C-alpha positions in Angstrom: 130.9 87.9 62.0 127.9 85.7 63.1 130.1 84.9 66.4 130.3 88.4 67.3 126.7 89.1 67.1 125.8 86.5 69.2 128.2 87.8 71.7 126.5 91.3 71.8 123.1 89.3 71.6 123.7 87.0 74.6 125.5 90.2 76.6 122.4 92.2 76.1 120.3 89.4 77.4 122.3 88.9 80.2 122.2 92.7 81.3 118.6 92.4 80.9 118.4 89.4 83.2 120.4 91.0 86.0 118.1 94.2 85.8 114.8 92.6 86.1 116.3 90.3 88.9 117.3 93.3 90.8 114.0 95.1 90.2 112.0 92.3 91.1 113.9 92.1 94.4 113.6 95.9 95.0 109.8 95.4 94.7 109.0 92.0 96.7 111.9 93.6 99.3 109.3 96.8 99.9 106.4 94.5 100.7 103.7 96.3 102.3 103.2 93.6 105.0 105.0 93.5 108.4 105.2 90.7 110.6 106.3 90.4 114.1 106.0 88.0 117.3 105.9 89.2 120.6 106.3 86.4 123.6 106.0 86.4 127.5 107.3 83.6 129.6 105.1 82.0 132.5 107.0 84.2 134.9 105.6 87.5 133.0 102.1 86.5 132.7 99.5 84.1 134.1 97.3 84.3 131.0 98.6 80.7 130.0 101.0 78.0 131.4 104.1 78.5 129.6 104.7 81.0 127.0 102.4 83.6 125.7 102.6 84.1 121.9 101.7 86.9 119.9 101.7 86.8 116.0 101.0 90.0 114.3 100.8 90.9 110.4 99.9 94.5 109.4 99.4 95.0 105.6 98.0 98.5 103.9 95.2 97.5 101.6 93.3 100.1 99.3 91.1 101.8 101.8 92.5 100.2 105.0 95.3 99.0 107.1 94.4 95.0 107.6 96.0 93.5 110.9 95.9 89.4 111.5 96.7 88.2 115.1 97.1 85.0 116.7 97.3 84.5 120.3 97.8 81.2 122.1 95.1 81.8 125.0 94.1 78.6 126.0 90.7 79.2 127.4 87.7 81.2 125.4 86.5 84.1 127.4 84.1 86.6 125.3 85.7 89.6 127.1 89.1 89.0 126.7 90.2 92.0 124.5 93.2 92.6 122.2 94.2 96.7 122.1 95.9 98.7 119.5 97.3 102.5 120.1 98.7 104.4 117.0 99.9 107.7 116.8 96.3 108.7 115.6 96.7 112.7 116.7 100.1 113.0 114.8 102.7 114.0 117.1 105.0 111.7 116.6 104.5 109.5 119.7 102.0 107.4 121.7 100.2 109.3 124.3 98.8 108.7 127.5 95.1 108.3 128.3 92.3 109.4 125.7 94.8 111.3 123.3 95.4 108.8 120.5 92.0 107.3 120.9 92.7 103.0 121.5 90.9 100.5 119.6 89.7 97.6 121.7 88.6 94.4 120.3 86.8 91.8 122.2 87.0 88.0 121.5 83.1 88.0 121.0 83.4 90.7 118.4 82.5 94.1 120.0 84.5 97.1 120.3 85.1 99.2 123.6 85.1 103.1 122.5 86.4 105.9 125.2 89.2 104.1 126.5 92.2 105.5 127.9 96.0 104.1 128.2 97.6 104.2 131.4 101.3 104.8 132.1 101.9 101.2 133.0 100.7 100.2 129.6 97.2 98.7 130.5 94.0 100.0 129.2 91.1 101.8 131.1 87.7 100.6 130.0 85.1 103.1 130.2 81.7 102.2 132.0 79.4 102.1 128.4 79.3 99.1 127.7 80.9 97.8 124.6 79.2 98.0 121.0 79.3 95.4 118.1 82.5 96.0 116.1 82.7 97.7 112.7 86.3 96.7 112.6 87.3 93.1 113.5 86.3 89.4 113.9 87.5 87.0 116.5 87.3 83.2 116.3 88.4 80.7 119.1 90.5 77.6 117.8 90.6 74.9 120.5 94.3 74.0 121.2 95.3 77.0 119.1 93.8 80.1 120.5 92.3 83.3 118.9 92.6 84.6 115.5 91.9 88.1 115.2 91.0 89.9 111.7 91.2 93.3 111.8 90.4 96.4 109.2 90.5 99.8 110.2 90.0 102.4 107.6 93.0 104.4 106.4 90.8 107.6 107.1 91.4 106.9 110.9 95.0 106.6 110.5 95.7 109.4 108.1 97.5 111.5 110.7 99.7 109.0 111.9 103.6 109.7 111.8 105.2 107.6 114.6 106.1 104.1 113.2 105.2 102.5 116.6 101.9 100.8 117.5 101.2 99.9 121.5 99.4 96.6 121.7 97.7 95.5 124.6 96.1 91.9 125.6 93.6 91.6 128.3 92.4 88.2 129.7 89.4 88.6 131.2 87.7 86.2 133.9 85.0 88.2 135.8 82.2 90.2 135.1 82.0 93.3 135.1 85.2 93.0 133.0 88.1 92.9 135.6 91.4 92.5 133.7 92.7 89.5 135.8 95.7 89.3 133.5 97.3 91.4 130.9 100.3 92.0 128.7 101.2 95.2 126.9 104.4 96.2 124.5 105.4 98.5 121.8 105.7 97.0 118.1 108.4 99.6 115.9 108.3 99.5 112.4 104.6 98.2 111.4 104.1 100.6 108.8 
């Protein structure tokens, strides 16, 4: 009789272990953290000698979307800028011009408002001056490049339907800010 109880007890424990491991796998595989890497060769850009690399991490937190971006730019310019265009009007696509209200974050922790997205992926800056950013901080680490930490309130992204975001990085070397070189792409699956 003891042998039979031992077999039943060990079988129940084995089933519980399998269920808990499976539940843990499902929980952690649905992580709200999404990471992406984009690269442009030396032939595709003039921002750095060699390959320009941008690493993105998107994470939904309680009241905001947290975005961390590492860019291996080799020189600091306070007006270098990182831009995002989300489907903010909720029509399921990234629209040109002002329709989806692009975000633009500069290396000196300012932001541009009233920005437009051109057909070629470049962002068009307004004549207005940028203002201190409530959304991000940026630091430049010699030998590593930029580190942008961005926090966008969930309420500003409430209507987003498309799981795609247009990204832009502009390297500025002249004042007023003329974009001497820039890259852009789209990231799918960021949500």
